[in-house]
OpenMM code with the backbone's topology and positions (N, CA, C; nanometers):
from openmm import Vec3, app, unit

residues = "MET LEU ALA VAL ALA MET ASP ALA GLN GLY PRO GLY LYS ALA ARG PRO TYR VAL GLU ARG ALA ASN ALA THR PHE THR THR ALA VAL ASP GLU GLU ASN LEU LEU GLY ASP ILE TYR GLY PHE LYS ALA ILE PRO ASN GLY PHE LEU ILE ASP GLU GLU GLY VAL LEU GLN TYR MET LYS PHE GLY GLY PHE GLU ILE ARG LYS PRO GLU THR ALA GLN MET VAL SER GLU TRP ALA ARG ALA SER THR GLY ALA LYS VAL ALA GLU GLN SER GLU VAL GLU ALA PRO GLY SER GLU HIS LEU HIS ALA ILE ALA LEU PHE GLN GLY GLY LEU LYS LEU TYR ARG SER GLY THR THR GLU GLU ALA LEU VAL LYS TRP LYS GLU GLY MET ALA LEU GLU PRO ASP ASN TYR VAL ILE ARG LYS GLN ILE TRP ALA VAL GLU HIS PRO GLU ARG PHE TYR ALA SER ASP LYS VAL ASP TYR ALA TRP GLN LYS GLU GLN MET GLU LYS GLY LEU".split()
positions = [
    Vec3(-13.7935, -3.1371, 2.3538),
    Vec3(-13.8198, -3.2740, 2.3151),
    Vec3(-13.6872, -3.3362, 2.2743),
    Vec3(-13.6660, -3.4575, 2.3148),
    Vec3(-13.5448, -3.5325, 2.2844),
    Vec3(-13.5843, -3.6755, 2.2532),
    Vec3(-13.5315, -3.7303, 2.1486),
    Vec3(-13.5505, -3.8709, 2.1163),
    Vec3(-13.4170, -3.9411, 2.1355),
    Vec3(-13.4226, -4.0673, 2.1761),
    Vec3(-13.3017, -4.1464, 2.1912),
    Vec3(-13.3227, -4.2767, 2.1139),
    Vec3(-13.2390, -4.2962, 2.0136),
    Vec3(-13.2416, -4.4198, 1.9356),
    Vec3(-13.1436, -4.5179, 1.9983),
    Vec3(-13.1704, -4.6451, 1.9848),
    Vec3(-13.0801, -4.7481, 2.0353),
    Vec3(-13.0253, -4.8237, 1.9152),
    Vec3(-12.8983, -4.8031, 1.8843),
    Vec3(-12.8361, -4.8731, 1.7729),
    Vec3(-12.6869, -4.8860, 1.7997),
    Vec3(-12.6429, -5.0084, 1.8177),
    Vec3(-12.5016, -5.0352, 1.8467),
    Vec3(-12.4108, -4.9933, 1.7313),
    Vec3(-12.4681, -4.9801, 1.6123),
    Vec3(-12.3873, -4.9447, 1.4964),
    Vec3(-12.3691, -4.7933, 1.4808),
    Vec3(-12.4260, -4.7167, 1.5726),
    Vec3(-12.3971, -4.5741, 1.5763),
    Vec3(-12.5004, -4.4845, 1.5118),
    Vec3(-12.4761, -4.3536, 1.5231),
    Vec3(-12.5706, -4.2524, 1.4747),
    Vec3(-12.5962, -4.2577, 1.3247),
    Vec3(-12.5008, -4.3012, 1.2489),
    Vec3(-12.5183, -4.3069, 1.1043),
    Vec3(-12.6319, -4.3990, 1.0629),
    Vec3(-12.6579, -4.5007, 1.1413),
    Vec3(-12.7677, -4.5926, 1.1097),
    Vec3(-12.9028, -4.5339, 1.1463),
    Vec3(-12.9076, -4.4526, 1.2503),
    Vec3(-13.0337, -4.3920, 1.2935),
    Vec3(-13.0690, -4.2673, 1.2128),
    Vec3(-12.9690, -4.1962, 1.1641),
    Vec3(-12.9898, -4.0674, 1.0974),
    Vec3(-13.0931, -4.0720, 0.9841),
    Vec3(-13.0902, -4.1701, 0.8922),
    Vec3(-13.1897, -4.1691, 0.7839),
    Vec3(-13.3342, -4.1756, 0.8336),
    Vec3(-13.3574, -4.2462, 0.9442),
    Vec3(-13.4925, -4.2548, 0.9991),
    Vec3(-13.5360, -4.1200, 1.0556),
    Vec3(-13.4454, -4.0525, 1.1225),
    Vec3(-13.4739, -3.9203, 1.1790),
    Vec3(-13.5022, -3.8221, 1.0656),
    Vec3(-13.4218, -3.8274, 0.9606),
    Vec3(-13.4415, -3.7370, 0.8466),
    Vec3(-13.5742, -3.7639, 0.7766),
    Vec3(-13.6092, -3.8909, 0.7561),
    Vec3(-13.7366, -3.9240, 0.6907),
    Vec3(-13.8560, -3.8790, 0.7742),
    Vec3(-13.8396, -3.8790, 0.9060),
    Vec3(-13.9479, -3.8360, 0.9947),
    Vec3(-13.9604, -3.6840, 1.0015),
    Vec3(-13.8643, -3.6139, 0.9391),
    Vec3(-13.8617, -3.4675, 0.9453),
    Vec3(-13.8645, -3.4185, 1.0899),
    Vec3(-13.7916, -3.4874, 1.1753),
    Vec3(-13.7872, -3.4519, 1.3175),
    Vec3(-13.7269, -3.3137, 1.3357),
    Vec3(-13.7906, -3.2351, 1.4184),
    Vec3(-13.7427, -3.0996, 1.4460),
    Vec3(-13.6832, -3.0902, 1.5857),
    Vec3(-13.6544, -3.2034, 1.6461),
    Vec3(-13.5975, -3.2086, 1.7805),
    Vec3(-13.4706, -3.2917, 1.7768),
    Vec3(-13.3934, -3.2830, 1.8809),
    Vec3(-13.2661, -3.3538, 1.8899),
    Vec3(-13.2891, -3.5038, 1.9068),
    Vec3(-13.2075, -3.5821, 1.8375),
    Vec3(-13.2081, -3.7268, 1.8554),
    Vec3(-13.0671, -3.7693, 1.8928),
    Vec3(-13.0564, -3.8339, 2.0065),
    Vec3(-12.9293, -3.8901, 2.0521),
    Vec3(-12.9314, -4.0397, 2.0228),
    Vec3(-12.8148, -4.1023, 2.0220),
    Vec3(-12.8076, -4.2465, 1.9997),
    Vec3(-12.7386, -4.3101, 2.1195),
    Vec3(-12.8079, -4.4045, 2.1797),
    Vec3(-12.7565, -4.4792, 2.2937),
    Vec3(-12.6958, -4.6091, 2.2392),
    Vec3(-12.5723, -4.6011, 2.1953),
    Vec3(-12.5072, -4.7176, 2.1350),
    Vec3(-12.4839, -4.8299, 2.2357),
    Vec3(-12.4655, -4.7969, 2.3619),
    Vec3(-12.4289, -4.8958, 2.4630),
    Vec3(-12.5468, -4.9479, 2.5429),
    Vec3(-12.6678, -4.9058, 2.5104),
    Vec3(-12.7888, -4.9450, 2.5820),
    Vec3(-12.7787, -4.9075, 2.7300),
    Vec3(-12.7248, -4.7903, 2.7577),
    Vec3(-12.7125, -4.7433, 2.8952),
    Vec3(-12.8490, -4.7204, 2.9592),
    Vec3(-12.9454, -4.6731, 2.8808),
    Vec3(-13.0790, -4.6532, 2.9366),
    Vec3(-13.1432, -4.7863, 2.9740),
    Vec3(-13.1210, -4.8897, 2.8931),
    Vec3(-13.1706, -5.0226, 2.9279),
    Vec3(-13.1058, -5.0746, 3.0551),
    Vec3(-12.9801, -5.0410, 3.0730),
    Vec3(-12.9070, -5.0784, 3.1943),
    Vec3(-12.9678, -5.0070, 3.3154),
    Vec3(-12.9906, -4.8777, 3.3033),
    Vec3(-13.0426, -4.7978, 3.4148),
    Vec3(-13.1864, -4.8349, 3.4492),
    Vec3(-13.2718, -4.8415, 3.3466),
    Vec3(-13.4148, -4.8598, 3.3703),
    Vec3(-13.4618, -5.0043, 3.3609),
    Vec3(-13.3786, -5.0926, 3.3101),
    Vec3(-13.4143, -5.2340, 3.3052),
    Vec3(-13.5075, -5.2739, 3.1922),
    Vec3(-13.5270, -5.1875, 3.0930),
    Vec3(-13.6169, -5.2277, 2.9854),
    Vec3(-13.5468, -5.3214, 2.8883),
    Vec3(-13.6288, -5.4015, 2.8206),
    Vec3(-13.5781, -5.5035, 2.7298),
    Vec3(-13.6346, -5.4883, 2.5896),
    Vec3(-13.7197, -5.3894, 2.5697),
    Vec3(-13.7816, -5.3680, 2.4394),
    Vec3(-13.7937, -5.2178, 2.4168),
    Vec3(-13.8104, -5.1818, 2.2927),
    Vec3(-13.8341, -5.0439, 2.2549),
    Vec3(-13.9524, -5.0423, 2.1591),
    Vec3(-14.0222, -4.9339, 2.1406),
    Vec3(-13.9959, -4.7984, 2.1886),
    Vec3(-14.0519, -4.7745, 2.3288),
    Vec3(-13.9864, -4.6843, 2.3999),
    Vec3(-14.0263, -4.6436, 2.5336),
    Vec3(-14.0505, -4.4937, 2.5325),
    Vec3(-14.1283, -4.4466, 2.6267),
    Vec3(-14.1554, -4.3035, 2.6347),
    Vec3(-14.1336, -4.2515, 2.7753),
    Vec3(-14.0684, -4.1378, 2.7852),
    Vec3(-14.0441, -4.0699, 2.9129),
    Vec3(-14.0840, -3.9244, 2.8949),
    Vec3(-14.1585, -3.8716, 2.9890),
    Vec3(-14.1902, -3.7293, 2.9899),
    Vec3(-14.1279, -3.6715, 3.1166),
    Vec3(-14.0372, -3.5781, 3.0969),
    Vec3(-13.9633, -3.5163, 3.2073),
    Vec3(-13.9889, -3.3667, 3.1997),
    Vec3(-14.0334, -3.3107, 3.3099),
    Vec3(-14.0662, -3.1683, 3.3072),
    Vec3(-13.9408, -3.0820, 3.3104),
    Vec3(-13.9614, -2.9501, 3.3005),
    Vec3(-13.8466, -2.8591, 3.2938),
    Vec3(-13.7685, -2.8519, 3.4237),
    Vec3(-13.8229, -2.9086, 3.5313),
    Vec3(-13.7510, -2.9168, 3.6588),
    Vec3(-13.6675, -3.0449, 3.6663),
    Vec3(-13.6786, -3.1291, 3.5636),
    Vec3(-13.6038, -3.2551, 3.5615),
    Vec3(-13.6739, -3.3689, 3.6328),
    Vec3(-13.8032, -3.3517, 3.6623),
    Vec3(-13.8796, -3.4536, 3.7338),
    Vec3(-13.9475, -3.5454, 3.6324),
    Vec3(-13.9258, -3.6742, 3.6484),
    Vec3(-13.9901, -3.7733, 3.5615),
    Vec3(-14.1391, -3.7756, 3.5930),
    Vec3(-14.2195, -3.7419, 3.4933),
    Vec3(-14.3646, -3.7350, 3.5115),
    Vec3(-14.4371, -3.8561, 3.4534),
    Vec3(-14.3739, -3.9242, 3.3599),
    Vec3(-14.4410, -4.0352, 3.2911),
    Vec3(-14.3348, -4.1241, 3.2299),
    Vec3(-14.3605, -4.2541, 3.2346),
    Vec3(-14.2780, -4.3449, 3.1561),
    Vec3(-14.3597, -4.4658, 3.1174),
    Vec3(-14.3334, -4.5139, 2.9993),
    Vec3(-14.3993, -4.6341, 2.9479),
    Vec3(-14.2942, -4.7160, 2.8763),
    Vec3(-14.2785, -4.8392, 2.9207),
    Vec3(-14.1820, -4.9296, 2.8586),
    Vec3(-14.2532, -5.0162, 2.7565),
    Vec3(-14.2005, -5.0177, 2.6366),
    Vec3(-14.2558, -5.0981, 2.5281),
    Vec3(-14.3889, -5.0423, 2.4795),
    Vec3(-14.4017, -5.0320, 2.3506),
    Vec3(-14.5282, -4.9913, 2.2915),
    Vec3(-14.5570, -4.8428, 2.2919),
    Vec3(-14.4598, -4.7599, 2.3298),
    Vec3(-14.4817, -4.6155, 2.3233),
    Vec3(-14.4682, -4.5758, 2.1768),
    Vec3(-14.5787, -4.5408, 2.1165),
    Vec3(-14.5800, -4.5113, 1.9727),
    Vec3(-14.6423, -4.3742, 1.9496),
    Vec3(-14.5586, -4.2760, 1.9258),
    Vec3(-14.6044, -4.1380, 1.9111),
    Vec3(-14.6956, -4.1207, 1.7904),
    Vec3(-14.6898, -4.2128, 1.6941),
    Vec3(-14.7771, -4.2024, 1.5767),
    Vec3(-14.9212, -4.2420, 1.6077),
    Vec3(-14.9445, -4.3051, 1.7237),
    Vec3(-15.0817, -4.3368, 1.7635),
    Vec3(-15.1483, -4.2068, 1.8078),
    Vec3(-15.2671, -4.1791, 1.7568),
    Vec3(-15.3336, -4.0531, 1.7909),
    Vec3(-15.3495, -4.0315, 1.9419),
    Vec3(-15.3826, -4.1361, 2.0150),
    Vec3(-15.4030, -4.1192, 2.1589),
    Vec3(-15.2714, -4.0859, 2.2309),
    Vec3(-15.1604, -4.1411, 2.1821),
    Vec3(-15.0306, -4.1097, 2.2424),
    Vec3(-14.9907, -3.9670, 2.2081),
    Vec3(-15.0067, -3.9294, 2.0823),
    Vec3(-14.9734, -3.7923, 2.0408),
    Vec3(-15.0568, -3.6910, 2.1178),
    Vec3(-15.1849, -3.7202, 2.1373),
    Vec3(-15.2715, -3.6292, 2.2117),
    Vec3(-15.2258, -3.6183, 2.3571),
    Vec3(-15.1932, -3.7309, 2.4191),
    Vec3(-15.1487, -3.7299, 2.5575),
    Vec3(-15.0211, -3.6464, 2.5733),
    Vec3(-14.9257, -3.6641, 2.4827),
    Vec3(-14.8003, -3.5889, 2.4896),
    Vec3(-14.8268, -3.4402, 2.4667),
    Vec3(-14.9115, -3.4074, 2.3700),
    Vec3(-14.9443, -3.2662, 2.3431),
    Vec3(-15.0102, -3.2019, 2.4639),
    Vec3(-15.1059, -3.2714, 2.5245),
    Vec3(-15.1737, -3.2165, 2.6423),
    Vec3(-15.0746, -3.1991, 2.7567),
    Vec3(-14.9879, -3.2945, 2.7755),
    Vec3(-14.8881, -3.2841, 2.8824),
    Vec3(-14.7954, -3.1643, 2.8582),
    Vec3(-14.7516, -3.1483, 2.7333),
    Vec3(-14.6598, -3.0383, 2.7013),
    Vec3(-14.7257, -2.9021, 2.7231),
    Vec3(-14.8570, -2.8923, 2.7011),
    Vec3(-14.9284, -2.7663, 2.7205),
    Vec3(-14.9604, -2.7399, 2.8673),
    Vec3(-14.9598, -2.8433, 2.9496),
    Vec3(-14.9980, -2.8298, 3.0910),
    Vec3(-14.8884, -2.7579, 3.1698),
    Vec3(-14.9224, -2.7193, 3.2869),
    Vec3(-14.8252, -2.6503, 3.3712),
    Vec3(-14.7211, -2.7477, 3.4251),
    Vec3(-14.6118, -2.6941, 3.4769),
    Vec3(-14.5047, -2.7736, 3.5360),
    Vec3(-14.5634, -2.8648, 3.6424),
    Vec3(-14.5187, -2.9873, 3.6416),
    Vec3(-14.5619, -3.0821, 3.7439),
    Vec3(-14.6881, -3.1568, 3.7090),
    Vec3(-14.7446, -3.1327, 3.5895),
    Vec3(-14.8657, -3.2039, 3.5508),
    Vec3(-14.8352, -3.3521, 3.5353),
    Vec3(-14.9096, -3.4335, 3.6044),
    Vec3(-14.8904, -3.5783, 3.5987),
    Vec3(-14.9741, -3.6368, 3.4861),
    Vec3(-14.9265, -3.7454, 3.4305),
    Vec3(-14.9997, -3.8194, 3.3292),
    Vec3(-15.0439, -3.9486, 3.3961),
    Vec3(-15.1672, -3.9889, 3.3708),
    Vec3(-15.2261, -4.1003, 3.4449),
    Vec3(-15.1498, -4.2314, 3.4305),
    Vec3(-15.1233, -4.2744, 3.3084),
    Vec3(-15.0628, -4.4067, 3.2872),
    Vec3(-14.9137, -4.4040, 3.3173),
    Vec3(-14.8685, -4.5043, 3.3875),
    Vec3(-14.7265, -4.5198, 3.4181),
    Vec3(-14.6911, -4.6674, 3.4054),
    Vec3(-14.5719, -4.6963, 3.3618),
    Vec3(-14.5206, -4.8323, 3.3675),
    Vec3(-14.4658, -4.8547, 3.5073),
    Vec3(-14.4752, -4.9746, 3.5530),
    Vec3(-14.4154, -5.0083, 3.6822),
    Vec3(-14.2642, -5.0107, 3.6653),
    Vec3(-14.1950, -4.9582, 3.7620),
    Vec3(-14.0494, -4.9564, 3.7587),
    Vec3(-13.9990, -5.0611, 3.8556),
    Vec3(-13.9269, -5.1549, 3.8033),
    Vec3(-13.8651, -5.2562, 3.8868),
    Vec3(-13.7150, -5.2445, 3.8714),
    Vec3(-13.6449, -5.2676, 3.9792),
    Vec3(-13.4990, -5.2660, 3.9714),
    Vec3(-13.4543, -5.3797, 3.8804),
    Vec3(-13.3591, -5.3520, 3.7911),
    Vec3(-13.3105, -5.4595, 3.7036),
    Vec3(-13.2515, -5.5734, 3.7860),
    Vec3(-13.2857, -5.6951, 3.7481),
    Vec3(-13.2329, -5.8130, 3.8167),
    Vec3(-13.0910, -5.8453, 3.7718),
    Vec3(-13.0296, -5.9398, 3.8404),
    Vec3(-12.8900, -5.9748, 3.8112),
    Vec3(-12.8731, -6.0311, 3.6704),
    Vec3(-12.9718, -6.1091, 3.6206),
    Vec3(-12.9606, -6.1620, 3.4842),
    Vec3(-12.9601, -6.0483, 3.3826),
    Vec3(-13.0456, -5.9485, 3.4053),
    Vec3(-13.0506, -5.8344, 3.3135),
    Vec3(-12.9172, -5.7597, 3.3161),
    Vec3(-12.8676, -5.7341, 3.4352),
    Vec3(-12.7410, -5.6613, 3.4466),
    Vec3(-12.6268, -5.7387, 3.3811),
    Vec3(-12.6263, -5.8707, 3.3967),
    Vec3(-12.5225, -5.9531, 3.3336),
    Vec3(-12.5383, -5.9520, 3.1814),
    Vec3(-12.6635, -5.9608, 3.1338),
    Vec3(-12.6880, -5.9578, 2.9891),
    Vec3(-12.6412, -5.8247, 2.9295),
    Vec3(-12.6685, -5.7146, 2.9984),
    Vec3(-12.6256, -5.5831, 2.9494),
    Vec3(-12.4732, -5.5736, 2.9515),
    Vec3(-12.4103, -5.6280, 3.0561),
    Vec3(-12.2633, -5.6263, 3.0628),
    Vec3(-12.2045, -5.7047, 2.9457),
    Vec3(-12.2641, -5.8188, 2.9113),
    Vec3(-12.2175, -5.8962, 2.7960),
    Vec3(-12.2377, -5.8166, 2.6671),
    Vec3(-12.3526, -5.7488, 2.6569),
    Vec3(-12.3779, -5.6663, 2.5391),
    Vec3(-12.2718, -5.5577, 2.5273),
    Vec3(-12.2450, -5.4891, 2.6369),
    Vec3(-12.1480, -5.3799, 2.6342),
    Vec3(-12.0065, -5.4309, 2.6067),
    Vec3(-11.9726, -5.5488, 2.6592),
    Vec3(-11.8430, -5.6105, 2.6278),
    Vec3(-11.8343, -5.6460, 2.4802),
    Vec3(-11.9446, -5.6986, 2.4277),
    Vec3(-11.9501, -5.7289, 2.2844),
    Vec3(-11.9389, -5.6047, 2.1989),
    Vec3(-11.9935, -5.4952, 2.2476),
    Vec3(-11.9852, -5.3690, 2.1742),
    Vec3(-11.8398, -5.3238, 2.1586),
    Vec3(-11.7607, -5.3427, 2.2613),
    Vec3(-11.6174, -5.3080, 2.2517),
    Vec3(-11.5500, -5.3929, 2.1447),
    Vec3(-11.5847, -5.5209, 2.1409),
    Vec3(-11.5296, -5.6091, 2.0374),
    Vec3(-11.5764, -5.5647, 1.8984),
    Vec3(-11.7046, -5.5313, 1.8883),
    Vec3(-11.7604, -5.4865, 1.7605),
    Vec3(-11.6868, -5.3632, 1.7103),
    Vec3(-11.6655, -5.2681, 1.7994),
    Vec3(-11.5968, -5.1446, 1.7613),
    Vec3(-11.4512, -5.1681, 1.7231),
    Vec3(-11.3923, -5.2741, 1.7762),
    Vec3(-11.2526, -5.3037, 1.7414),
    Vec3(-11.2431, -5.3847, 1.6122),
    Vec3(-11.3586, -5.4149, 1.5521),
    Vec3(-11.3583, -5.4851, 1.4244),
    Vec3(-11.3715, -5.6365, 1.4354),
    Vec3(-11.3917, -5.6883, 1.5542),
    Vec3(-11.4066, -5.8333, 1.5713),
    Vec3(-11.5547, -5.8665, 1.5872),
    Vec3(-11.6258, -5.8525, 1.4781),
    Vec3(-11.7708, -5.8674, 1.4768),
    Vec3(-11.8154, -6.0060, 1.5224),
    Vec3(-11.7499, -6.1104, 1.4756),
    Vec3(-11.7921, -6.2457, 1.5141),
    Vec3(-11.7804, -6.2679, 1.6641),
    Vec3(-11.6727, -6.2188, 1.7246),
    Vec3(-11.6569, -6.2308, 1.8695),
    Vec3(-11.7626, -6.1469, 1.9417),
    Vec3(-11.7945, -6.0324, 1.8858),
    Vec3(-11.8989, -5.9477, 1.9441),
    Vec3(-12.0328, -6.0206, 1.9424),
    Vec3(-12.0638, -6.0826, 1.8299),
    Vec3(-12.1902, -6.1556, 1.8187),
    Vec3(-12.1979, -6.2699, 1.9195),
    Vec3(-12.0859, -6.3356, 1.9456),
    Vec3(-12.0833, -6.4430, 2.0459),
    Vec3(-12.1226, -6.3864, 2.1824),
    Vec3(-12.0642, -6.2740, 2.2208),
    Vec3(-12.0975, -6.2097, 2.3496),
    Vec3(-12.2447, -6.1701, 2.3531),
    Vec3(-12.2919, -6.1071, 2.2462),
    Vec3(-12.4308, -6.0635, 2.2422),
    Vec3(-12.5252, -6.1818, 2.2523),
    Vec3(-12.4906, -6.2913, 2.1871),
    Vec3(-12.5769, -6.4102, 2.1939),
    Vec3(-12.5732, -6.4730, 2.3329),
    Vec3(-12.4613, -6.4618, 2.4029),
    Vec3(-12.4565, -6.5063, 2.5426),
    Vec3(-12.5533, -6.4229, 2.6258),
    Vec3(-12.5534, -6.2931, 2.6020),
    Vec3(-12.6461, -6.2042, 2.6725),
    Vec3(-12.7902, -6.2384, 2.6414),
    Vec3(-12.8188, -6.2674, 2.5156),
    Vec3(-12.9546, -6.3028, 2.4759),
    Vec3(-12.9964, -6.4363, 2.5367),
    Vec3(-12.9009, -6.5303, 2.5491),
    Vec3(-12.9324, -6.6591, 2.6106),
    Vec3(-12.9667, -6.6403, 2.7587),
    Vec3(-12.8998, -6.5478, 2.8235),
    Vec3(-12.9292, -6.5183, 2.9642),
    Vec3(-13.0659, -6.4532, 2.9800),
    Vec3(-13.1018, -6.3707, 2.8844),
    Vec3(-13.2257, -6.2942, 2.8925),
    Vec3(-13.2960, -6.2997, 2.7562),
    Vec3(-13.3617, -6.4135, 2.7265),
    Vec3(-13.4205, -6.4322, 2.5929),
    Vec3(-13.5263, -6.3284, 2.5554),
    Vec3(-13.5863, -6.2640, 2.6525),
    Vec3(-13.6881, -6.1640, 2.6208),
    Vec3(-13.6300, -6.0237, 2.6058),
    Vec3(-13.4985, -6.0138, 2.5944),
    Vec3(-13.4357, -5.8835, 2.5741),
    Vec3(-13.4300, -5.8547, 2.4242),
    Vec3(-13.5321, -5.7837, 2.3762),
    Vec3(-13.5429, -5.7574, 2.2334),
    Vec3(-13.4472, -5.6486, 2.1873),
    Vec3(-13.3968, -5.5683, 2.2787),
    Vec3(-13.2972, -5.4678, 2.2410),
    Vec3(-13.1704, -5.5400, 2.1944),
    Vec3(-13.1243, -5.6359, 2.2720),
    Vec3(-13.0047, -5.7121, 2.2336),
    Vec3(-13.0334, -5.7942, 2.1083),
    Vec3(-13.1463, -5.8610, 2.1069),
    Vec3(-13.1835, -5.9454, 1.9915),
    Vec3(-13.1819, -5.8641, 1.8620),
    Vec3(-13.2399, -5.7442, 1.8651),
    Vec3(-13.2466, -5.6638, 1.7435),
    Vec3(-13.1095, -5.6142, 1.6994),
    Vec3(-13.0197, -5.5929, 1.7931),
    Vec3(-12.8840, -5.5517, 1.7546),
    Vec3(-12.8131, -5.6666, 1.6824),
    Vec3(-12.8341, -5.7878, 1.7305),
    Vec3(-12.7771, -5.9057, 1.6629),
    Vec3(-12.8336, -5.9151, 1.5222),
    Vec3(-12.9655, -5.9090, 1.5112),
    Vec3(-13.0292, -5.9172, 1.3795),
    Vec3(-12.9794, -5.8072, 1.2869),
    Vec3(-12.9657, -5.6846, 1.3382),
    Vec3(-12.9245, -5.5723, 1.2532),
    Vec3(-12.7840, -5.5917, 1.1985),
    Vec3(-12.6956, -5.6544, 1.2763),
    Vec3(-12.5595, -5.6809, 1.2291),
    Vec3(-12.5593, -5.7985, 1.1317),
    Vec3(-12.6344, -5.9032, 1.1641),
    Vec3(-12.6357, -6.0221, 1.0791),
    Vec3(-12.7204, -6.0041, 0.9526),
    Vec3(-12.8222, -5.9215, 0.9583),
    Vec3(-12.9151, -5.9030, 0.8461),
    Vec3(-12.9423, -5.7541, 0.8231),
    Vec3(-12.8398, -5.6779, 0.7877),
    Vec3(-12.8605, -5.5320, 0.7720),
    Vec3(-12.9666, -5.4983, 0.6676),
    Vec3(-12.9864, -5.5846, 0.5700),
    Vec3(-13.0863, -5.5575, 0.4663),
    Vec3(-13.2276, -5.5501, 0.5247),
    Vec3(-13.2498, -5.6098, 0.6421),
    Vec3(-13.3819, -5.6073, 0.7063),
    Vec3(-13.4033, -5.4812, 0.7897),
    Vec3(-13.2978, -5.4029, 0.8054),
    Vec3(-13.3045, -5.2847, 0.8903),
    Vec3(-13.2671, -5.1559, 0.8175),
    Vec3(-13.1698, -5.1630, 0.7282),
    Vec3(-13.1111, -5.0402, 0.6749),
    Vec3(-13.1182, -5.0261, 0.5227),
    Vec3(-13.1640, -5.1277, 0.4521),
    Vec3(-13.1571, -5.1239, 0.3061),
    Vec3(-13.2788, -5.0596, 0.2401),
    Vec3(-13.3832, -5.0343, 0.3166),
    Vec3(-13.5022, -4.9745, 0.2561),
    Vec3(-13.5521, -4.8614, 0.3450),
    Vec3(-13.6675, -4.8102, 0.3097),
    Vec3(-13.7251, -4.7000, 0.3866),
    Vec3(-13.7762, -4.7427, 0.5233),
    Vec3(-13.8014, -4.8713, 0.5415),
    Vec3(-13.8618, -4.9168, 0.6654),
    Vec3(-13.7927, -5.0423, 0.7168),
    Vec3(-13.7981, -5.0568, 0.8471),
    Vec3(-13.7504, -5.1797, 0.9099),
    Vec3(-13.8497, -5.2895, 0.8743),
    Vec3(-13.8006, -5.4083, 0.8470),
    Vec3(-13.8844, -5.5206, 0.8075),
    Vec3(-13.9407, -5.5898, 0.9325),
    Vec3(-14.0501, -5.5348, 0.9853),
    Vec3(-14.1101, -5.5894, 1.1070),
    Vec3(-14.1736, -5.7259, 1.0831),
    Vec3(-14.2217, -5.7510, 0.9616),
    Vec3(-14.2789, -5.8829, 0.9309),
    Vec3(-14.1709, -5.9911, 0.9431),
    Vec3(-14.0525, -5.9619, 0.8939),
    Vec3(-13.9403, -6.0565, 0.9056),
    Vec3(-13.9063, -6.0796, 1.0525),
    Vec3(-13.9042, -5.9722, 1.1312),
    Vec3(-13.8750, -5.9868, 1.2744),
    Vec3(-13.9780, -6.0761, 1.3415),
    Vec3(-14.1041, -6.0559, 1.3068),
    Vec3(-14.2108, -6.1386, 1.3650),
    Vec3(-14.1898, -6.2848, 1.3271),
    Vec3(-14.1531, -6.3111, 1.2023),
    Vec3(-14.1249, -6.4488, 1.1588),
    Vec3(-14.0115, -6.5091, 1.2396),
    Vec3(-13.9066, -6.4314, 1.2632),
    Vec3(-13.7925, -6.4812, 1.3429),
    Vec3(-13.8380, -6.5162, 1.4837),
    Vec3(-13.9222, -6.4313, 1.5408),
    Vec3(-13.9722, -6.4578, 1.6760),
    Vec3(-14.0561, -6.5854, 1.6799),
    Vec3(-14.1390, -6.6028, 1.5781),
    Vec3(-14.2235, -6.7229, 1.5720),
    Vec3(-14.1390, -6.8486, 1.5570),
    Vec3(-14.0248, -6.8364, 1.4916),
    Vec3(-13.9314, -6.9483, 1.4754),
    Vec3(-13.8462, -6.9702, 1.5993),
    Vec3(-13.8545, -6.8769, 1.6951),
    Vec3(-13.7754, -6.8885, 1.8178),
    Vec3(-13.6305, -6.8444, 1.8004),
    Vec3(-13.6051, -6.7614, 1.6992),
    Vec3(-13.4680, -6.7147, 1.6742),
    Vec3(-13.4398, -6.5832, 1.7428),
] * unit.nanometer
topology = app.Topology()
chain = topology.addChain("A")
for resn in residues:
    res = topology.addResidue(resn, chain)
    for name in ("N", "CA", "C"):
        topology.addAtom(name, app.Element.getBySymbol(name[0]), res)
């Protein structure tokens, strides 16, 4: 089992969540949103089940929540099944469009600026990416996390109510 967190600010920001969850599996951090680039997703959480042969057996973009009993049961049954066992539900896979690829390129360019300490310039790039692809919640949440860290990192939980308010305001 492998989990991949998406946080432009690095593993240190994801680590407390992994520790609180008492995760007994490896968690990697995709700081550059490379998986979003490859698979074209714009929101998280996502779920992928890959068998020991490396064959993708299941994927669901957005709304994959392992804490839901039906999701946990599906994953447990899949893990107990023999190699090659298919899971019924699948997300449709579409090739990322040019706007998505451009938005991700802007995000990744902004990430280089962020890492060099020019946060304001990074935010400008990220907001350009968000303007190109307003439904890209991965980019949007990275902007929010940098601008409002208290809503993401200051307590035991991410402030999802605040995020919902921002969405309702069109921010």
